[in-house]
N, CA, C, O and the ligand as a Tripos MOL2 file, in Angstrom:
@<TRIPOS>MOLECULE
protein
  269   267    68     0     0
PROTEIN
NO_CHARGES

@<TRIPOS>ATOM
      1 N           0.7500   -1.1390    0.0660 N.3       1 MET1
      2 CA          0.0820   -0.1190   -0.0120 C.3       1 MET1
      3 C           0.8280    1.2330   -0.0640 C.2       1 MET1
      4 O           1.4970    1.4940    0.9350 O.2       1 MET1
      5 N           0.8200    2.0460   -0.9710 N.am      2 PRO2
      6 CA          1.6020    3.0560   -1.1510 C.3       2 PRO2
      7 C           1.1850    4.2640   -0.0060 C.2       2 PRO2
      8 O           0.1230    4.2720    0.6180 O.2       2 PRO2
      9 N           2.1540    5.1670    0.1050 N.am      3 MET3
     10 CA          1.9250    6.4020    1.2430 C.3       3 MET3
     11 C           1.6510    7.4320    0.2750 C.2       3 MET3
     12 O           2.3050    7.5350   -0.7640 O.2       3 MET3
     13 N           0.6640    8.2260    0.6010 N.am      4 TYR4
     14 CA          0.2140    9.5710   -0.3210 C.3       4 TYR4
     15 C           0.5170   10.7370    0.7180 C.2       4 TYR4
     16 O           0.4050   10.6320    1.9390 O.2       4 TYR4
     17 N           0.8860   11.7640    0.0780 N.am      5 GLU5
     18 CA          0.9910   12.9650    0.7530 C.3       5 GLU5
     19 C          -0.1530   13.8870    0.6440 C.2       5 GLU5
     20 O          -0.5930   13.8580   -0.5060 O.2       5 GLU5
     21 N          -0.7730   14.6620    1.3810 N.am      6 TYR6
     22 CA         -1.8690   15.3560    1.1320 C.3       6 TYR6
     23 C          -1.7040   16.7140    1.9070 C.2       6 TYR6
     24 O          -1.0530   16.7640    2.9510 O.2       6 TYR6
     25 N          -2.1990   17.6010    1.4650 N.am      7 ARG7
     26 CA         -2.1850   19.2100    1.8610 C.3       7 ARG7
     27 C          -3.4830   19.5480    2.0200 C.2       7 ARG7
     28 O          -4.3460   19.4110    1.1520 O.2       7 ARG7
     29 N          -3.6750   20.0650    3.3010 N.am      8 CYS8
     30 CA         -5.0860   20.8480    3.6520 C.3       8 CYS8
     31 C          -5.2010   22.2820    3.0040 C.2       8 CYS8
     32 O          -4.3020   23.1140    3.1280 O.2       8 CYS8
     33 N          -6.2160   22.4860    2.3950 N.am      9 GLN9
     34 CA         -6.2060   23.8810    1.7810 C.3       9 GLN9
     35 C          -7.0360   24.7170    2.6520 C.2       9 GLN9
     36 O          -7.3800   25.8160    2.2180 O.2       9 GLN9
     37 N          -7.4150   24.3370    3.8510 N.am     10 GLU10
     38 CA         -7.9370   25.1300    5.0100 C.3      10 GLU10
     39 C          -6.7220   25.7940    5.7310 C.2      10 GLU10
     40 O          -6.5360   27.0100    5.6750 O.2      10 GLU10
     41 N          -5.9530   24.9910    6.3700 N.am     11 CYS11
     42 CA         -4.8960   25.2200    7.3450 C.3      11 CYS11
     43 C          -3.8210   24.9780    6.8550 C.2      11 CYS11
     44 O          -2.8960   25.2420    7.6240 O.2      11 CYS11
     45 N          -3.4440   24.4800    5.6410 N.am     12 GLY12
     46 CA         -2.0730   24.0530    5.0390 C.3      12 GLY12
     47 C          -1.1960   23.0500    5.5420 C.2      12 GLY12
     48 O          -0.0140   22.8710    5.2460 O.2      12 GLY12
     49 N          -2.0260   22.3190    6.4630 N.am     13 LYS13
     50 CA         -1.2900   21.3660    6.9220 C.3      13 LYS13
     51 C          -0.9050   20.3000    5.9620 C.2      13 LYS13
     52 O          -1.6710   20.0280    5.0370 O.2      13 LYS13
     53 N           0.3740   19.5930    6.1290 N.am     14 LEU14
     54 CA          0.9240   18.7440    5.1060 C.3      14 LEU14
     55 C           1.0160   17.3920    5.9590 C.2      14 LEU14
     56 O           1.5910   17.3500    7.0470 O.2      14 LEU14
     57 N           0.2050   15.9630    5.1810 N.am     15 TYR15
     58 CA          0.5840   14.9640    5.8930 C.3      15 TYR15
     59 C           0.6200   13.8610    5.0860 C.2      15 TYR15
     60 O           0.3630   13.9940    3.8900 O.2      15 TYR15
     61 N           0.8950   12.7980    5.5460 N.am     16 GLU16
     62 CA          1.0910   11.4060    5.0590 C.3      16 GLU16
     63 C           0.1510   10.3050    5.4660 C.2      16 GLU16
     64 O           0.0630    9.9120    6.6290 O.2      16 GLU16
     65 N          -0.5330    9.8340    4.4870 N.am     17 GLN17
     66 CA         -1.2150    8.5360    4.8380 C.3      17 GLN17
     67 C          -1.2180    7.5240    3.9000 C.2      17 GLN17
     68 O          -1.2880    7.6970    2.6830 O.2      17 GLN17
     69 N          -1.1110    6.0600    4.6920 N.am     18 LEU18
     70 CA         -0.9400    5.0070    3.8000 C.3      18 LEU18
     71 C          -2.4400    4.6810    3.2650 C.2      18 LEU18
     72 O          -3.3540    4.6280    4.0880 O.2      18 LEU18
     73 N          -2.6670    4.4820    2.0170 N.am     19 ARG19
     74 CA         -3.9240    4.4990    1.4060 C.3      19 ARG19
     75 C          -3.8620    3.3390    0.0700 C.2      19 ARG19
     76 O          -2.8620    3.2330   -0.6400 O.2      19 ARG19
     77 N          -4.8400    2.6920   -0.0760 N.am     20 ARG20
     78 CA         -4.8450    1.8910   -1.1200 C.3      20 ARG20
     79 C          -4.9010    2.9850   -2.4460 C.2      20 ARG20
     80 O          -5.3340    4.1260   -2.2840 O.2      20 ARG20
     81 N          -4.4490    2.5350   -3.6680 N.am     21 MET21
     82 CA         -4.4070    3.4430   -4.7540 C.3      21 MET21
     83 C          -5.7640    3.7400   -5.0770 C.2      21 MET21
     84 O          -6.0410    4.8940   -5.4030 O.2      21 MET21
     85 N          -6.6750    2.8400   -5.0320 N.am     22 SER22
     86 CA         -8.2180    2.9320   -5.4550 C.3      22 SER22
     87 C          -8.8500    4.0940   -4.4980 C.2      22 SER22
     88 O          -9.8080    4.7980   -4.8180 O.2      22 SER22
     89 N          -8.1450    4.1630   -3.2780 N.am     23 ASP23
     90 CA         -8.9350    5.0230   -2.2090 C.3      23 ASP23
     91 C          -8.1040    6.3510   -1.9160 C.2      23 ASP23
     92 O          -8.2810    7.1080   -0.9620 O.2      23 ASP23
     93 N          -7.1440    6.4810   -2.9510 N.am     24 ALA24
     94 CA         -6.0100    7.6070   -2.6360 C.3      24 ALA24
     95 C          -6.8560    8.9660   -2.6520 C.2      24 ALA24
     96 O          -6.4640    9.8580   -1.8990 O.2      24 ALA24
     97 N          -7.9240    9.1850   -3.4060 N.am     25 ASP25
     98 CA         -8.7370   10.4510   -3.3780 C.3      25 ASP25
     99 C         -10.0180   10.5600   -2.6740 C.2      25 ASP25
    100 O         -10.6590   11.6100   -2.7210 O.2      25 ASP25
    101 N         -10.4490    9.4760   -1.9870 N.am     26 THR26
    102 CA        -11.6310    9.2830   -1.3950 C.3      26 THR26
    103 C         -11.4460    9.5930    0.1820 C.2      26 THR26
    104 O         -10.4250    9.3570    0.8280 O.2      26 THR26
    105 N         -12.7130   10.2030    0.6980 N.am     27 ASN27
    106 CA        -12.9520   10.3610    2.1270 C.3      27 ASN27
    107 C         -11.6940   11.2000    2.7420 C.2      27 ASN27
    108 O         -11.2300   10.8490    3.8270 O.2      27 ASN27
    109 N         -11.1680   12.2720    2.0610 N.am     28 LEU28
    110 CA        -10.0670   12.7410    2.6150 C.3      28 LEU28
    111 C         -10.5340   13.7290    3.6300 C.2      28 LEU28
    112 O         -11.5410   14.4150    3.4570 O.2      28 LEU28
    113 N          -9.6290   13.7970    4.9090 N.am     29 GLN29
    114 CA        -10.0070   14.7190    5.8720 C.3      29 GLN29
    115 C          -8.6600   15.1330    6.4700 C.2      29 GLN29
    116 O          -7.6970   14.3780    6.6000 O.2      29 GLN29
    117 N          -8.7040   16.2810    6.7790 N.am     30 CYS30
    118 CA         -7.5380   17.1270    7.3290 C.3      30 CYS30
    119 C          -7.5280   16.4910    8.9040 C.2      30 CYS30
    120 O          -8.4700   16.6080    9.6880 O.2      30 CYS30
    121 N          -6.2960   15.8190    9.1800 N.am     31 PRO31
    122 CA         -6.1670   15.5310   10.5910 C.3      31 PRO31
    123 C          -6.1410   16.7480   11.6410 C.2      31 PRO31
    124 O          -6.4060   16.6740   12.8410 O.2      31 PRO31
    125 N          -5.7980   17.7710   10.9850 N.am     32 GLY32
    126 CA         -5.6380   19.1210   11.6070 C.3      32 GLY32
    127 C          -6.8840   19.7890   12.0370 C.2      32 GLY32
    128 O          -7.2310   19.8820   13.2140 O.2      32 GLY32
    129 N          -7.4740   20.2030   11.1230 N.am     33 CYS33
    130 CA         -8.7810   21.0480   11.2740 C.3      33 CYS33
    131 C         -10.1140   20.3480   10.7540 C.2      33 CYS33
    132 O         -11.1640   20.9890   10.7440 O.2      33 CYS33
    133 N         -10.0670   19.1770   10.3710 N.am     34 GLY34
    134 CA        -11.1900   18.4050   10.0520 C.3      34 GLY34
    135 C         -11.7450   18.5690    8.7060 C.2      34 GLY34
    136 O         -12.6840   17.8800    8.3060 O.2      34 GLY34
    137 N         -11.1130   19.5690    7.9290 N.am     35 SER35
    138 CA        -11.7160   20.0420    6.8260 C.3      35 SER35
    139 C         -11.4680   18.7900    5.6700 C.2      35 SER35
    140 O         -10.4950   18.0380    5.7260 O.2      35 SER35
    141 N         -12.4310   18.7200    4.7160 N.am     36 GLN36
    142 CA        -12.2720   17.8290    3.5560 C.3      36 GLN36
    143 C         -11.6480   18.5740    2.3080 C.2      36 GLN36
    144 O         -11.6640   18.0750    1.1820 O.2      36 GLN36
    145 N         -11.1340   19.7230    2.5780 N.am     37 LYS37
    146 CA        -10.5800   20.3230    1.2920 C.3      37 LYS37
    147 C          -9.2010   20.0270    1.4200 C.2      37 LYS37
    148 O          -8.4060   20.8430    1.8850 O.2      37 LYS37
    149 N          -8.8480   18.7720    0.9860 N.am     38 VAL38
    150 CA         -7.6390   18.3850    0.9580 C.3      38 VAL38
    151 C          -7.2960   17.8020   -0.4670 C.2      38 VAL38
    152 O          -8.0250   17.1550   -1.2190 O.2      38 VAL38
    153 N          -5.8070   18.2610   -0.6560 N.am     39 GLN39
    154 CA         -5.4280   18.0800   -2.1730 C.3      39 GLN39
    155 C          -4.2290   16.8330   -1.9570 C.2      39 GLN39
    156 O          -3.4410   16.9660   -1.0210 O.2      39 GLN39
    157 N          -4.1480   15.8450   -2.6940 N.am     40 ARG40
    158 CA         -3.1690   14.7980   -2.6070 C.3      40 ARG40
    159 C          -1.9020   15.6120   -3.4490 C.2      40 ARG40
    160 O          -2.0020   16.3240   -4.4480 O.2      40 ARG40
    161 N          -0.8440   15.2880   -2.7740 N.am     41 GLN41
    162 CA          0.3430   15.8780   -3.3990 C.3      41 GLN41
    163 C           0.8430   14.5630   -4.2450 C.2      41 GLN41
    164 O           0.5860   13.4000   -3.9340 O.2      41 GLN41
    165 N           1.5250   14.9410   -5.2520 N.am     42 VAL42
    166 CA          2.3440   13.9710   -5.8710 C.3      42 VAL42
    167 C           3.7670   13.7960   -5.3450 C.2      42 VAL42
    168 O           4.6900   14.6000   -5.4710 O.2      42 VAL42
    169 N           3.7900   12.6100   -4.7340 N.am     43 SER43
    170 CA          5.0430   12.3130   -4.1620 C.3      43 SER43
    171 C           5.2810   10.8830   -4.1500 C.2      43 SER43
    172 O           4.5280   10.1380   -3.5230 O.2      43 SER43
    173 N           6.5380   10.3370   -4.9720 N.am     44 ALA44
    174 CA          6.8670    9.3380   -5.2250 C.3      44 ALA44
    175 C           8.0620    8.9120   -4.2420 C.2      44 ALA44
    176 O           8.6360    7.8230   -4.2520 O.2      44 ALA44
    177 N           8.3010    9.9270   -3.4460 N.am     45 CYS45
    178 CA          9.5440    9.8600   -2.5800 C.3      45 CYS45
    179 C           9.4130    9.5450   -1.1240 C.2      45 CYS45
    180 O          10.3610    9.3500   -0.3640 O.2      45 CYS45
    181 N           8.0050    9.5100   -0.7760 N.am     46 ALA46
    182 CA          7.6460    9.2800    0.6050 C.3      46 ALA46
    183 C           8.0840    7.8360    1.1250 C.2      46 ALA46
    184 O           8.3460    7.5660    2.2970 O.2      46 ALA46
    185 N           8.1180    6.8850   -0.0470 N.am     47 ILE47
    186 CA          8.4460    5.6450    0.4050 C.3      47 ILE47
    187 C          10.0210    5.5060    0.7990 C.2      47 ILE47
    188 O          10.4740    4.7460    1.6560 O.2      47 ILE47
    189 N          10.7070    6.3540    0.0330 N.am     48 ALA48
    190 CA         12.0150    6.1230    0.0710 C.3      48 ALA48
    191 C          12.7220    6.7750    1.3960 C.2      48 ALA48
    192 O          13.9110    6.8540    1.7010 O.2      48 ALA48
    193 N          11.5070    7.2210    2.0810 N.am     49 GLY49
    194 CA         12.1660    7.9730    3.5090 C.3      49 GLY49
    195 C          12.1190    9.4760    3.3610 C.2      49 GLY49
    196 O          12.8550    9.9780    2.5120 O.2      49 GLY49
    197 N          11.3790   10.2100    4.0520 N.am     50 SER50
    198 CA         11.3330   11.8540    4.0650 C.3      50 SER50
    199 C          11.5290   12.1690    5.3910 C.2      50 SER50
    200 O          10.9910   11.5060    6.2780 O.2      50 SER50
    201 N          12.4100   13.3350    5.6750 N.am     51 SER51
    202 CA         12.1900   13.6790    6.9270 C.3      51 SER51
    203 C          10.8660   14.2170    7.4620 C.2      51 SER51
    204 O          10.0030   14.7290    6.7490 O.2      51 SER51
    205 N          10.7920   14.0710    8.6470 N.am     52 SER52
    206 CA          9.1690   14.4150    9.2740 C.3      52 SER52
    207 C           9.2010   15.8960    9.1870 C.2      52 SER52
    208 O          10.0910   16.6120    9.6460 O.2      52 SER52
    209 N           8.1030   16.2970    8.5280 N.am     53 GLY53
    210 CA          7.8320   17.5040    8.3880 C.3      53 GLY53
    211 C           8.8980   18.2570    7.3960 C.2      53 GLY53
    212 O           9.3500   19.3860    7.5890 O.2      53 GLY53
    213 N           9.1880   17.4390    6.3490 N.am     54 GLY54
    214 CA         10.3820   17.7490    5.5220 C.3      54 GLY54
    215 C           9.8710   19.3780    4.7720 C.2      54 GLY54
    216 O           8.9030   20.0620    5.1050 O.2      54 GLY54
    217 N          10.7570   19.6240    3.8280 N.am     55 PRO55
    218 CA         10.2070   20.6760    3.1200 C.3      55 PRO55
    219 C           9.1040   20.7030    2.3000 C.2      55 PRO55
    220 O           8.8260   19.7480    1.5760 O.2      55 PRO55
    221 N           8.3730   21.8330    2.3530 N.am     56 SER56
    222 CA          7.1010   21.6180    1.4920 C.3      56 SER56
    223 C           7.4250   22.0290   -0.0270 C.2      56 SER56
    224 O           8.0440   23.0400   -0.3580 O.2      56 SER56
    225 N           6.9930   21.2420   -0.7250 N.am     57 GLY57
    226 CA          7.0850   21.4040   -2.2090 C.3      57 GLY57
    227 C           8.0100   20.2310   -2.8450 C.2      57 GLY57
    228 O           8.2190   19.1900   -2.2220 O.2      57 GLY57
    229 N           8.4560   20.4370   -3.9130 N.am     58 GLY58
    230 CA          9.2370   19.3180   -4.6570 C.3      58 GLY58
    231 C          10.5920   19.0680   -3.9440 C.2      58 GLY58
    232 O          10.8150   18.9910   -2.7360 O.2      58 GLY58
    233 N          11.5330   18.9470   -5.1110 N.am     59 GLY59
    234 CA         12.7280   18.6210   -4.8200 C.3      59 GLY59
    235 C          12.8550   17.0070   -4.6370 C.2      59 GLY59
    236 O          13.6820   16.4010   -3.9560 O.2      59 GLY59
    237 N          11.8180   16.4920   -5.4260 N.am     60 CYS60
    238 CA         11.7890   14.9170   -5.3060 C.3      60 CYS60
    239 C          11.3940   14.4170   -6.5590 C.2      60 CYS60
    240 O          10.1800   14.2410   -6.6580 O.2      60 CYS60
    241 N          12.0020   14.1690   -7.4380 N.am     61 ALA61
    242 CA         11.5080   13.8050   -8.9100 C.3      61 ALA61
    243 C          11.0430   12.3570   -8.7470 C.2      61 ALA61
    244 O          11.6690   11.5520   -8.0580 O.2      61 ALA61
    245 N           9.7580   12.0140   -9.5030 N.am     62 PRO62
    246 CA          9.5120   10.7730   -9.5040 C.3      62 PRO62
    247 C          10.1910   10.0720  -10.5610 C.2      62 PRO62
    248 O          10.3280   10.5880  -11.6700 O.2      62 PRO62
    249 N          10.6740    8.7880  -10.2480 N.am     63 ARG63
    250 CA         11.3950    8.0790  -11.1280 C.3      63 ARG63
    251 C          10.4480    7.1600  -11.8320 C.2      63 ARG63
    252 O           9.4610    6.6770  -11.2770 O.2      63 ARG63
    253 N          10.8080    6.9190  -13.1570 N.am     64 GLY64
    254 CA         10.1530    6.0100  -14.0270 C.3      64 GLY64
    255 C          10.0260    4.4260  -13.3880 C.2      64 GLY64
    256 O          10.9410    3.9010  -12.7540 O.2      64 GLY64
    257 N           8.8290    3.8260  -13.6540 N.am     65 GLY65
    258 CA          8.8130    2.7110  -13.0200 C.3      65 GLY65
    259 C           7.8930    2.4360  -11.7160 C.2      65 GLY65
    260 O           7.3980    1.3630  -11.3710 O.2      65 GLY65
    261 N           7.7980    3.7420  -11.0680 N.am     66 PHE66
    262 CA          7.0830    3.7160   -9.9140 C.3      66 PHE66
    263 C           5.4370    3.9870  -10.3560 C.2      66 PHE66
    264 O           5.0030    4.9630  -10.9680 O.2      66 PHE66
    265 N           4.8230    3.0410   -9.9470 N.am     67 SER67
    266 CA          3.3390    3.0100  -10.3070 C.3      67 SER67
    267 C           2.6290    2.3460   -9.2980 C.2      67 SER67
    268 O           1.4100    2.2080   -9.3890 O.2      67 SER67
    269 ZN         -6.6930   21.6060    7.9480 Zn       68 ZN68
@<TRIPOS>BOND
     1     1     2 1
     2     2     3 1
     3     3     4 2
     4     3     5 am
     5     5     6 1
     6     6     7 1
     7     7     8 2
     8     7     9 am
     9     9    10 1
    10    10    11 1
    11    11    12 2
    12    11    13 am
    13    13    14 1
    14    14    15 1
    15    15    16 2
    16    15    17 am
    17    17    18 1
    18    18    19 1
    19    19    20 2
    20    19    21 am
    21    21    22 1
    22    22    23 1
    23    23    24 2
    24    23    25 am
    25    25    26 1
    26    26    27 1
    27    27    28 2
    28    27    29 am
    29    29    30 1
    30    30    31 1
    31    31    32 2
    32    31    33 am
    33    33    34 1
    34    34    35 1
    35    35    36 2
    36    35    37 am
    37    37    38 1
    38    38    39 1
    39    39    40 2
    40    39    41 am
    41    41    42 1
    42    42    43 1
    43    43    44 2
    44    43    45 am
    45    45    46 1
    46    46    47 1
    47    47    48 2
    48    47    49 am
    49    49    50 1
    50    50    51 1
    51    51    52 2
    52    51    53 am
    53    53    54 1
    54    54    55 1
    55    55    56 2
    56    55    57 am
    57    57    58 1
    58    58    59 1
    59    59    60 2
    60    59    61 am
    61    61    62 1
    62    62    63 1
    63    63    64 2
    64    63    65 am
    65    65    66 1
    66    66    67 1
    67    67    68 2
    68    67    69 am
    69    69    70 1
    70    70    71 1
    71    71    72 2
    72    71    73 am
    73    73    74 1
    74    74    75 1
    75    75    76 2
    76    75    77 am
    77    77    78 1
    78    78    79 1
    79    79    80 2
    80    79    81 am
    81    81    82 1
    82    82    83 1
    83    83    84 2
    84    83    85 am
    85    85    86 1
    86    86    87 1
    87    87    88 2
    88    87    89 am
    89    89    90 1
    90    90    91 1
    91    91    92 2
    92    91    93 am
    93    93    94 1
    94    94    95 1
    95    95    96 2
    96    95    97 am
    97    97    98 1
    98    98    99 1
    99    99   100 2
   100    99   101 am
   101   101   102 1
   102   102   103 1
   103   103   104 2
   104   103   105 am
   105   105   106 1
   106   106   107 1
   107   107   108 2
   108   107   109 am
   109   109   110 1
   110   110   111 1
   111   111   112 2
   112   111   113 am
   113   113   114 1
   114   114   115 1
   115   115   116 2
   116   115   117 am
   117   117   118 1
   118   118   119 1
   119   119   120 2
   120   119   121 am
   121   121   122 1
   122   122   123 1
   123   123   124 2
   124   123   125 am
   125   125   126 1
   126   126   127 1
   127   127   128 2
   128   127   129 am
   129   129   130 1
   130   130   131 1
   131   131   132 2
   132   131   133 am
   133   133   134 1
   134   134   135 1
   135   135   136 2
   136   135   137 am
   137   137   138 1
   138   138   139 1
   139   139   140 2
   140   139   141 am
   141   141   142 1
   142   142   143 1
   143   143   144 2
   144   143   145 am
   145   145   146 1
   146   146   147 1
   147   147   148 2
   148   147   149 am
   149   149   150 1
   150   150   151 1
   151   151   152 2
   152   151   153 am
   153   153   154 1
   154   154   155 1
   155   155   156 2
   156   155   157 am
   157   157   158 1
   158   158   159 1
   159   159   160 2
   160   159   161 am
   161   161   162 1
   162   162   163 1
   163   163   164 2
   164   163   165 am
   165   165   166 1
   166   166   167 1
   167   167   168 2
   168   167   169 am
   169   169   170 1
   170   170   171 1
   171   171   172 2
   172   171   173 am
   173   173   174 1
   174   174   175 1
   175   175   176 2
   176   175   177 am
   177   177   178 1
   178   178   179 1
   179   179   180 2
   180   179   181 am
   181   181   182 1
   182   182   183 1
   183   183   184 2
   184   183   185 am
   185   185   186 1
   186   186   187 1
   187   187   188 2
   188   187   189 am
   189   189   190 1
   190   190   191 1
   191   191   192 2
   192   191   193 am
   193   193   194 1
   194   194   195 1
   195   195   196 2
   196   195   197 am
   197   197   198 1
   198   198   199 1
   199   199   200 2
   200   199   201 am
   201   201   202 1
   202   202   203 1
   203   203   204 2
   204   203   205 am
   205   205   206 1
   206   206   207 1
   207   207   208 2
   208   207   209 am
   209   209   210 1
   210   210   211 1
   211   211   212 2
   212   211   213 am
   213   213   214 1
   214   214   215 1
   215   215   216 2
   216   215   217 am
   217   217   218 1
   218   218   219 1
   219   219   220 2
   220   219   221 am
   221   221   222 1
   222   222   223 1
   223   223   224 2
   224   223   225 am
   225   225   226 1
   226   226   227 1
   227   227   228 2
   228   227   229 am
   229   229   230 1
   230   230   231 1
   231   231   232 2
   232   231   233 am
   233   233   234 1
   234   234   235 1
   235   235   236 2
   236   235   237 am
   237   237   238 1
   238   238   239 1
   239   239   240 2
   240   239   241 am
   241   241   242 1
   242   242   243 1
   243   243   244 2
   244   243   245 am
   245   245   246 1
   246   246   247 1
   247   247   248 2
   248   247   249 am
   249   249   250 1
   250   250   251 1
   251   251   252 2
   252   251   253 am
   253   253   254 1
   254   254   255 1
   255   255   256 2
   256   255   257 am
   257   257   258 1
   258   258   259 1
   259   259   260 2
   260   259   261 am
   261   261   262 1
   262   262   263 1
   263   263   264 2
   264   263   265 am
   265   265   266 1
   266   266   267 1
   267   267   268 2
@<TRIPOS>SUBSTRUCTURE
     1 MET1         2 RESIDUE 1 A MET
     2 PRO2         6 RESIDUE 1 A PRO
     3 MET3        10 RESIDUE 1 A MET
     4 TYR4        14 RESIDUE 1 A TYR
     5 GLU5        18 RESIDUE 1 A GLU
     6 TYR6        22 RESIDUE 1 A TYR
     7 ARG7        26 RESIDUE 1 A ARG
     8 CYS8        30 RESIDUE 1 A CYS
     9 GLN9        34 RESIDUE 1 A GLN
    10 GLU10       38 RESIDUE 1 A GLU
    11 CYS11       42 RESIDUE 1 A CYS
    12 GLY12       46 RESIDUE 1 A GLY
    13 LYS13       50 RESIDUE 1 A LYS
    14 LEU14       54 RESIDUE 1 A LEU
    15 TYR15       58 RESIDUE 1 A TYR
    16 GLU16       62 RESIDUE 1 A GLU
    17 GLN17       66 RESIDUE 1 A GLN
    18 LEU18       70 RESIDUE 1 A LEU
    19 ARG19       74 RESIDUE 1 A ARG
    20 ARG20       78 RESIDUE 1 A ARG
    21 MET21       82 RESIDUE 1 A MET
    22 SER22       86 RESIDUE 1 A SER
    23 ASP23       90 RESIDUE 1 A ASP
    24 ALA24       94 RESIDUE 1 A ALA
    25 ASP25       98 RESIDUE 1 A ASP
    26 THR26      102 RESIDUE 1 A THR
    27 ASN27      106 RESIDUE 1 A ASN
    28 LEU28      110 RESIDUE 1 A LEU
    29 GLN29      114 RESIDUE 1 A GLN
    30 CYS30      118 RESIDUE 1 A CYS
    31 PRO31      122 RESIDUE 1 A PRO
    32 GLY32      126 RESIDUE 1 A GLY
    33 CYS33      130 RESIDUE 1 A CYS
    34 GLY34      134 RESIDUE 1 A GLY
    35 SER35      138 RESIDUE 1 A SER
    36 GLN36      142 RESIDUE 1 A GLN
    37 LYS37      146 RESIDUE 1 A LYS
    38 VAL38      150 RESIDUE 1 A VAL
    39 GLN39      154 RESIDUE 1 A GLN
    40 ARG40      158 RESIDUE 1 A ARG
    41 GLN41      162 RESIDUE 1 A GLN
    42 VAL42      166 RESIDUE 1 A VAL
    43 SER43      170 RESIDUE 1 A SER
    44 ALA44      174 RESIDUE 1 A ALA
    45 CYS45      178 RESIDUE 1 A CYS
    46 ALA46      182 RESIDUE 1 A ALA
    47 ILE47      186 RESIDUE 1 A ILE
    48 ALA48      190 RESIDUE 1 A ALA
    49 GLY49      194 RESIDUE 1 A GLY
    50 SER50      198 RESIDUE 1 A SER
    51 SER51      202 RESIDUE 1 A SER
    52 SER52      206 RESIDUE 1 A SER
    53 GLY53      210 RESIDUE 1 A GLY
    54 GLY54      214 RESIDUE 1 A GLY
    55 PRO55      218 RESIDUE 1 A PRO
    56 SER56      222 RESIDUE 1 A SER
    57 GLY57      226 RESIDUE 1 A GLY
    58 GLY58      230 RESIDUE 1 A GLY
    59 GLY59      234 RESIDUE 1 A GLY
    60 CYS60      238 RESIDUE 1 A CYS
    61 ALA61      242 RESIDUE 1 A ALA
    62 PRO62      246 RESIDUE 1 A PRO
    63 ARG63      250 RESIDUE 1 A ARG
    64 GLY64      254 RESIDUE 1 A GLY
    65 GLY65      258 RESIDUE 1 A GLY
    66 PHE66      262 RESIDUE 1 A PHE
    67 SER67      266 RESIDUE 1 A SER
    68 ZN68       269 GROUP 0 **** ****
């Protein structure tokens, strides 16, 4: 099960969650404020290990073969 990164559009909180691919965009809810305005971030590097609360934004180009 892949880990996805989400960002709340209400409070700006960035968090990660393990989800099935088929459920990646369903029933999203911010753990901080409870808002459902959450946007999934494209992050293929979460599996490789990212520092907690790491830098917001990219710096982590997805590599071919990740699916
Ligand atoms: Zn929030």
